DSSP file (Angstrom, degrees, kcal/mol; ACC not computed):
  #  RESIDUE AA STRUCTURE BP1 BP2  ACC     N-H-->O    O-->H-N    N-H-->O    O-->H-N    TCO  KAPPA ALPHA  PHI   PSI    X-CA   Y-CA   Z-CA
    1    1 A M              0   0    0      0, 0.0     2,-0.1     0, 0.0     5,-0.0   0.000 360.0 360.0 360.0 143.7   20.4  -16.3    9.0
    2    2 A D    >   -     0   0    0      4,-2.8     3,-2.1     1,-0.1     6,-0.1  -0.255 360.0 -83.3 -85.2-176.5   23.1  -18.6    7.6
    3    3 A A  T 3  S+     0   0    0      1,-0.3    -1,-0.1     2,-0.1     0, 0.0   0.777 131.5  52.9 -61.6 -26.7   26.4  -19.3    9.3
    4    4 A A  T 3  S-     0   0    0      2,-0.1    -1,-0.3     3,-0.0     0, 0.0   0.410 121.2-106.5 -88.6   1.9   27.9  -16.1    7.9
    5    5 A G  S <  S+     0   0    0     -3,-2.1    -2,-0.1     1,-0.3     3,-0.0   0.559  74.6 137.8  85.8   8.9   25.0  -14.0    9.2
    6    6 A R        -     0   0    0      1,-0.1    -4,-2.8    -5,-0.0    -1,-0.3  -0.645  64.1 -95.0 -86.3 145.4   23.3  -13.5    5.8
    7    7 A P        -     0   0    0      0, 0.0     2,-0.4     0, 0.0    -1,-0.1  -0.307  39.5-158.1 -58.7 140.0   19.5  -13.7    5.6
    8    8 A E        -     0   0    0     -6,-0.1     2,-0.1    -3,-0.0    33,-0.0  -0.977  15.9-122.1-122.1 133.4   18.3  -17.2    4.5
    9    9 A S        -     0   0    0     -2,-0.4     2,-0.5     1,-0.0     0, 0.0  -0.417  18.1-142.1 -75.0 151.6   14.9  -17.7    2.9
   10   10 A I        -     0   0    0     -2,-0.1     2,-0.1    31,-0.0    31,-0.1  -0.968  12.7-138.6-115.0 122.6   12.4  -20.1    4.5
   11   11 A G        +     0   0    0     -2,-0.5    27,-2.7    26,-0.1     2,-0.3  -0.399  28.1 177.9 -74.2 157.9   10.3  -22.3    2.3
   12   12 A S  E     -A   37   0A   0     25,-0.3     2,-0.4    -2,-0.1    23,-0.0  -0.980  26.8-136.9-155.8 164.9    6.6  -22.8    3.2
   13   13 A V  E     +A   36   0A   0     23,-1.8    23,-3.3    -2,-0.3     2,-0.3  -0.982  49.0 105.1-124.3 138.3    3.4  -24.4    2.1
   14   14 A G  E     -A   35   0A   0     -2,-0.4     2,-0.3    21,-0.2    21,-0.2  -0.975  33.1-165.7 178.3-166.7    0.1  -22.5    2.3
   15   15 A G  E     -A   34   0A   0     19,-2.1    19,-2.6    -2,-0.3     2,-0.3  -0.977  16.0-117.3 177.4-174.4   -2.6  -20.7    0.5
   16   16 A F  E     -A   33   0A   0     -2,-0.3     2,-0.5    17,-0.2    17,-0.2  -0.980   6.7-138.8-147.2 158.5   -5.6  -18.4    0.9
   17   17 A L  E     -A   32   0A   0     15,-2.8    15,-2.2    -2,-0.3     2,-0.4  -0.984  21.6-172.3-117.8 128.7   -9.3  -18.3    0.3
   18   18 A D  E     +A   31   0A   0     -2,-0.5     2,-0.3    13,-0.2    13,-0.2  -0.987  10.9 164.6-127.7 125.1  -10.7  -15.0   -1.1
   19   19 A A  E     +A   30   0A   0     11,-2.6    11,-3.0    -2,-0.4     2,-0.3  -0.985   6.0 172.8-141.6 150.3  -14.5  -14.4   -1.4
   20   20 A G  E     -A   29   0A   0     -2,-0.3     2,-0.3     9,-0.2     9,-0.2  -0.991  10.0-167.4-154.1 158.0  -16.7  -11.4   -2.0
   21   21 A V  E     -A   28   0A   0      7,-2.6     7,-3.0    -2,-0.3     2,-0.4  -0.993   6.1-159.2-147.0 144.1  -20.3  -10.4   -2.6
   22   22 A A  E     +A   27   0A   0     -2,-0.3     2,-0.4     5,-0.2     5,-0.2  -0.989   9.0 178.2-128.1 137.3  -21.9   -7.2   -3.8
   23   23 A R  E >   -A   26   0A   0      3,-2.7     3,-2.2    -2,-0.4     2,-0.2  -0.931  62.5 -52.7-139.3 111.2  -25.6   -6.2   -3.3
   24   24 A G  T 3  S-     0   0    0     -2,-0.4    37,-0.0     1,-0.3     0, 0.0  -0.413 123.9 -13.4  61.0-124.1  -26.7   -2.8   -4.6
   25   25 A R  T 3  S+     0   0    0     -2,-0.2    36,-2.4    -3,-0.1     2,-0.3   0.553 123.3  84.8 -86.0  -8.2  -24.4   -0.2   -3.1
   26   26 A W  E <   -AB  23  60A   0     -3,-2.2    -3,-2.7    34,-0.2     2,-0.3  -0.720  51.8-177.9-100.4 144.9  -22.8   -2.5   -0.6
   27   27 A A  E     -AB  22  59A   0     32,-2.0    32,-2.6    -2,-0.3     2,-0.4  -0.997   6.7-164.6-139.4 140.1  -19.9   -4.9   -1.1
   28   28 A L  E     -AB  21  58A   0     -7,-3.0    -7,-2.6    -2,-0.3     2,-0.4  -0.981   9.6-179.5-124.9 136.0  -18.3   -7.4    1.4
   29   29 A H  E     -AB  20  57A   0     28,-2.6    28,-2.6    -2,-0.4     2,-0.3  -0.994   1.3-178.4-138.5 139.7  -15.0   -9.0    0.9
   30   30 A A  E     -AB  19  56A   0    -11,-3.0   -11,-2.6    -2,-0.4     2,-0.4  -0.998   6.4-172.1-142.6 145.9  -13.0  -11.5    3.0
   31   31 A I  E     -AB  18  55A   0     24,-2.9    24,-2.7    -2,-0.3     2,-0.4  -0.999   1.6-174.4-135.5 135.5   -9.6  -13.3    2.8
   32   32 A V  E     -AB  17  54A   0    -15,-2.2   -15,-2.8    -2,-0.4     2,-0.4  -0.998  13.4-179.2-127.7 127.5   -8.2  -16.0    5.0
   33   33 A G  E     -AB  16  53A   0     20,-2.9    20,-2.5    -2,-0.4     2,-0.4  -0.981  10.7-168.6-131.8 142.3   -4.6  -17.1    4.5
   34   34 A L  E     -AB  15  52A   0    -19,-2.6   -19,-2.1    -2,-0.4     2,-0.4  -0.966   0.9-172.7-127.1 144.8   -2.4  -19.8    6.1
   35   35 A D  E     -AB  14  51A   0     16,-2.2    16,-2.7    -2,-0.4   -21,-0.2  -0.966   4.7-167.4-140.2 119.0    1.3  -20.2    5.7
   36   36 A D  E     -A   13   0A   0    -23,-3.3   -23,-1.8    -2,-0.4    14,-0.2  -0.866  17.9-152.7-110.9  97.0    3.1  -23.2    7.2
   37   37 A P  E     -A   12   0A   0      0, 0.0   -25,-0.3     0, 0.0   -26,-0.1  -0.208  28.7 -88.8 -68.1 158.5    6.9  -22.6    7.1
   38   38 A E        -     0   0    0    -27,-2.7    10,-0.1     1,-0.1     3,-0.1  -0.276  29.2-131.5 -58.7 151.1    9.5  -25.4    7.0
   39   39 A D  S    S+     0   0    0      1,-0.2     7,-2.9     6,-0.1     2,-0.3   0.784  87.4  20.4 -77.4 -28.0   10.7  -26.8   10.4
   40   40 A T  E     -E   45   0B   0      5,-0.3     2,-0.4     7,-0.0     5,-0.2  -0.983  58.3-156.7-141.4 152.0   14.3  -26.5    9.4
   41   41 A V  E >  S-E   44   0B   0      3,-2.4     3,-1.7    -2,-0.3   -31,-0.0  -0.976  88.0 -19.9-127.8 115.9   16.5  -24.7    7.0
   42   42 A R  T 3  S-     0   0    0     -2,-0.4     3,-0.1     1,-0.3    -1,-0.1   0.875 130.1 -50.1  52.3  41.7   19.9  -26.4    6.2
   43   43 A G  T 3  S+     0   0    0      1,-0.2     2,-0.5     0, 0.0    -1,-0.3   0.452 112.8 119.3  82.0   0.6   19.5  -28.4    9.5
   44   44 A V  E <   -E   41   0B   0     -3,-1.7    -3,-2.4     1,-0.0    -1,-0.2  -0.879  67.9-116.9-103.4 128.8   18.8  -25.4   11.6
   45   45 A A  E     -E   40   0B   0     -2,-0.5     2,-0.4    -5,-0.2    -5,-0.3  -0.335  22.9-138.8 -63.9 140.3   15.4  -25.3   13.5
   46   46 A V        -     0   0    0     -7,-2.9    37,-0.1     2,-0.1    34,-0.1  -0.862   1.1-149.7-100.7 133.0   13.0  -22.5   12.5
   47   47 A D  S    S+     0   0    0     -2,-0.4    33,-3.4    36,-0.1     2,-0.4   0.717  71.4  89.5 -78.9 -19.5   11.1  -20.9   15.3
   48   48 A R  E     + C   0  79A   0     31,-0.2    31,-0.3     1,-0.2     3,-0.1  -0.641  44.4 172.2 -83.5 131.3    8.0  -20.0   13.3
   49   49 A R  E     -     0   0A   0     29,-3.6     2,-0.3    -2,-0.4    30,-0.2   0.781  63.2  -1.0-103.6 -37.2    5.3  -22.6   13.2
   50   50 A L  E     - C   0  78A   0     28,-1.4    28,-3.3   -14,-0.2     2,-0.4  -0.968  50.6-157.4-159.8 136.3    2.3  -21.0   11.5
   51   51 A N  E     -BC  35  77A   0    -16,-2.7   -16,-2.2    -2,-0.3     2,-0.4  -0.963  17.8-174.5-114.6 136.7    1.4  -17.6   10.0
   52   52 A R  E     -BC  34  76A   0     24,-3.1    24,-2.9    -2,-0.4     2,-0.4  -0.991   8.2-172.0-133.8 139.4   -2.3  -16.6    9.6
   53   53 A T  E     -BC  33  75A   0    -20,-2.5   -20,-2.9    -2,-0.4     2,-0.4  -0.999   2.9-179.2-130.1 133.0   -4.0  -13.6    8.0
   54   54 A V  E     +BC  32  74A   0     20,-2.4    20,-3.0    -2,-0.4     2,-0.4  -0.999   9.7 171.4-129.8 129.8   -7.7  -12.7    8.2
   55   55 A L  E     +BC  31  73A   0    -24,-2.7   -24,-2.9    -2,-0.4     2,-0.3  -1.000   4.6 170.3-140.0 135.7   -9.0   -9.7    6.4
   56   56 A T  E     +BC  30  72A   0     16,-2.4    16,-2.9    -2,-0.4     2,-0.3  -0.996   4.8 177.8-142.8 144.8  -12.5   -8.4    5.8
   57   57 A N  E     -BC  29  71A   0    -28,-2.6   -28,-2.6    -2,-0.3     2,-0.4  -0.991  14.5-157.0-144.9 156.4  -13.8   -5.2    4.4
   58   58 A V  E     -BC  28  70A   0     12,-2.4    12,-2.3    -2,-0.3     2,-0.3  -0.993  13.4-169.5-130.2 138.2  -17.1   -3.6    3.6
   59   59 A T  E     -BC  27  69A   0    -32,-2.6   -32,-2.0    -2,-0.4     2,-0.4  -0.937   9.0-157.9-128.5 153.3  -17.6   -0.8    1.2
   60   60 A Y  E     -BC  26  68A   0      8,-2.8     8,-2.7    -2,-0.3     2,-1.2  -0.996  19.5-133.5-130.5 126.8  -20.5    1.5    0.4
   61   61 A A  E     + C   0  67A   0    -36,-2.4     6,-0.3    -2,-0.4     3,-0.1  -0.677  25.5 178.5 -81.4  98.4  -20.9    3.3   -3.0
   62   62 A L        -     0   0    0      4,-1.3     2,-0.3    -2,-1.2    -1,-0.2   0.917  69.6 -10.3 -68.7 -43.7  -21.8    6.8   -1.8
   63   63 A T  S    S-     0   0    0      3,-2.0     3,-0.4    -3,-0.2    -1,-0.1  -0.816  84.5 -87.4-140.1-178.6  -22.0    8.1   -5.3
   64   64 A K  S    S+     0   0    0     -2,-0.3     3,-0.1     1,-0.2    -2,-0.0   0.796 129.7  34.8 -61.4 -28.2  -21.0    6.9   -8.8
   65   65 A W  S    S+     0   0    0      1,-0.1    36,-3.1    35,-0.1     2,-0.4   0.496 113.5  59.8-106.1  -7.6  -17.5    8.3   -8.2
   66   66 A L  E     - D   0 100A   0     -3,-0.4    -3,-2.0    34,-0.2    -4,-1.3  -0.975  51.1-178.3-138.6 123.8  -17.0    7.7   -4.4
   67   67 A D  E     -CD  61  99A   0     32,-2.4    32,-2.9    -2,-0.4     2,-0.4  -0.913  13.3-151.6-113.7 145.2  -16.9    4.6   -2.2
   68   68 A L  E     -CD  60  98A   0     -8,-2.7    -8,-2.8    -2,-0.4     2,-0.3  -0.920  20.2-171.8-111.5 143.0  -16.4    4.5    1.6
   69   69 A G  E     -CD  59  97A   0     28,-2.6    28,-2.2    -2,-0.4     2,-0.4  -0.947  21.9-162.8-138.9 157.2  -14.9    1.5    3.2
   70   70 A L  E     -CD  58  96A   0    -12,-2.3   -12,-2.4    -2,-0.3     2,-0.4  -0.996  19.3-173.0-135.4 131.5  -14.1   -0.1    6.6
   71   71 A E  E     -CD  57  95A   0     24,-3.0    24,-2.6    -2,-0.4     2,-0.4  -0.970  13.7-164.0-133.0 142.6  -11.5   -2.9    6.9
   72   72 A Y  E     -CD  56  94A   0    -16,-2.9   -16,-2.4    -2,-0.4     2,-0.4  -0.982  13.6-176.6-120.5 135.0  -10.4   -5.2    9.7
   73   73 A Q  E     -CD  55  93A   0     20,-2.5    20,-2.0    -2,-0.4     2,-0.4  -0.998  10.0-171.5-136.6 135.4   -7.1   -7.2    9.4
   74   74 A L  E     -CD  54  92A   0    -20,-3.0   -20,-2.4    -2,-0.4     2,-0.4  -0.991   3.1-176.9-121.5 128.3   -5.5   -9.8   11.7
   75   75 A V  E     +CD  53  91A   0     16,-2.7    16,-2.7    -2,-0.4     2,-0.4  -0.995  11.6 177.1-124.9 124.4   -2.0  -11.0   11.2
   76   76 A E  E     -CD  52  90A   0    -24,-2.9   -24,-3.1    -2,-0.4     2,-0.4  -0.990  15.0-168.7-134.7 135.4   -0.8  -13.7   13.6
   77   77 A T  E     -CD  51  89A   0     12,-2.4    12,-2.7    -2,-0.4     2,-0.4  -0.990  10.4-154.8-121.7 129.3    2.5  -15.7   13.8
   78   78 A R  E     -CD  50  88A   0    -28,-3.3   -29,-3.6    -2,-0.4   -28,-1.4  -0.870  13.0-157.0-103.0 136.6    2.8  -18.8   16.1
   79   79 A Y  E     -C   48   0A   0      8,-2.8   -31,-0.2    -2,-0.4   -32,-0.1  -0.746  26.6-100.3-111.9 156.9    6.2  -19.7   17.3
   80   80 A S    >>  -     0   0    0    -33,-3.4     3,-1.6    -2,-0.3     4,-1.5  -0.651  28.7-142.2 -73.0 122.7    7.7  -23.0   18.6
   81   81 A P  T 34 S+     0   0    0      0, 0.0    -1,-0.1     0, 0.0   -34,-0.0   0.803  99.6  55.5 -59.1 -29.2    7.8  -22.8   22.4
   82   82 A S  T 34 S+     0   0    0      1,-0.2     3,-0.1   -35,-0.0   -35,-0.1   0.670 116.2  35.4 -78.3 -15.1   11.1  -24.6   22.5
   83   83 A L  T <4 S+     0   0    0     -3,-1.6     2,-0.4   -36,-0.2    -1,-0.2   0.553 116.3  45.5-113.9 -12.3   12.8  -22.1   20.2
   84   84 A S     <  -     0   0    0     -4,-1.5    -1,-0.2   -37,-0.1    -5,-0.1  -0.987  60.2-143.0-139.5 143.5   11.2  -18.7   21.1
   85   85 A A  S    S+     0   0    0     -2,-0.4     2,-0.5    -3,-0.1    -1,-0.1   0.700  94.2  67.3 -72.4 -18.9   10.4  -16.8   24.3
   86   86 A Q        -     0   0    0      1,-0.1     3,-0.1    -6,-0.1    -3,-0.1  -0.888  60.6-173.0-105.6 129.8    7.3  -15.6   22.5
   87   87 A S  S    S+     0   0    0     -2,-0.5    -8,-2.8     1,-0.3     2,-0.4   0.824  73.1  15.7 -90.9 -33.5    4.5  -18.1   21.6
   88   88 A V  E     -D   78   0A   0    -10,-0.2     2,-0.5     2,-0.0    -1,-0.3  -0.997  54.2-162.7-143.8 135.1    2.2  -15.8   19.5
   89   89 A D  E     -D   77   0A   0    -12,-2.7   -12,-2.4    -2,-0.4     2,-0.5  -0.981  22.5-177.8-113.6 116.9    2.7  -12.4   17.8
   90   90 A R  E     -D   76   0A   0     -2,-0.5     2,-0.4   -14,-0.2   -14,-0.2  -0.968   8.4-179.4-124.4 126.5   -0.8  -11.0   17.1
   91   91 A N  E     -D   75   0A   0    -16,-2.7   -16,-2.7    -2,-0.5     2,-0.4  -0.992   3.3-179.0-127.6 131.0   -1.4   -7.7   15.3
   92   92 A E  E     +D   74   0A   0     -2,-0.4     2,-0.3   -18,-0.2   -18,-0.2  -0.942   2.3 175.8-125.8 148.4   -4.8   -6.3   14.5
   93   93 A R  E     -D   73   0A   0    -20,-2.0   -20,-2.5    -2,-0.4     2,-0.4  -0.994  19.7-152.5-151.3 151.7   -5.9   -3.1   12.8
   94   94 A V  E     -D   72   0A   0     -2,-0.3     2,-0.4   -22,-0.2   -22,-0.2  -0.990  22.1-174.0-122.0 129.9   -9.0   -1.3   11.6
   95   95 A L  E     -D   71   0A   0    -24,-2.6   -24,-3.0    -2,-0.4     2,-0.3  -0.930  14.9-152.6-126.3 146.8   -8.8    1.0    8.7
   96   96 A T  E     -D   70   0A   0     -2,-0.4     2,-0.3   -26,-0.2   -26,-0.2  -0.851  20.5-171.7-110.1 155.6  -11.1    3.4    7.0
   97   97 A S  E     -D   69   0A   0    -28,-2.2   -28,-2.6    -2,-0.3     2,-0.4  -0.986  22.0-153.6-147.7 156.7  -10.9    4.2    3.3
   98   98 A V  E     -D   68   0A   0     -2,-0.3     2,-0.6   -30,-0.2   -30,-0.2  -0.996  16.0-158.7-129.1 123.6  -12.2    6.5    0.6
   99   99 A F  E     -D   67   0A   0    -32,-2.9   -32,-2.4    -2,-0.4     2,-0.6  -0.922   0.4-161.5-107.8 119.5  -12.1    5.3   -3.0
  100  100 A L  E     -D   66   0A   0     -2,-0.6     2,-0.4   -34,-0.2   -34,-0.2  -0.897  12.6-162.7 -98.2 119.0  -12.3    7.9   -5.7
  101  101 A K              0   0    0    -36,-3.1    -2,-0.0    -2,-0.6     0, 0.0  -0.870 360.0 360.0-107.2 131.7  -13.3    6.3   -9.0
  102  102 A W              0   0    0     -2,-0.4    -1,-0.1     0, 0.0   -37,-0.1   0.329 360.0 360.0-139.0 360.0  -12.7    8.0  -12.4
């Protein structure tokens, strides 16, 4: 937030690696992403130190028109211990999916 209480954007440097492979009816896909936010915005310290995302999924082509999938995702934010009562916020989820192709 800026001095008037309006949201202020935080610049960052980062990127991701995305890879996948398919063999027959099976496909595997993975993404790893890192985001390193600026330490300060207009002279004010930012509490976030690092954001990380890990995602992987596997799909199986049950028929020509229908795929089944299973996905795991981790999203993690690390905070500066001197600026936040929380050092790490970690969220994980597992999802199932059905893809109808036409």
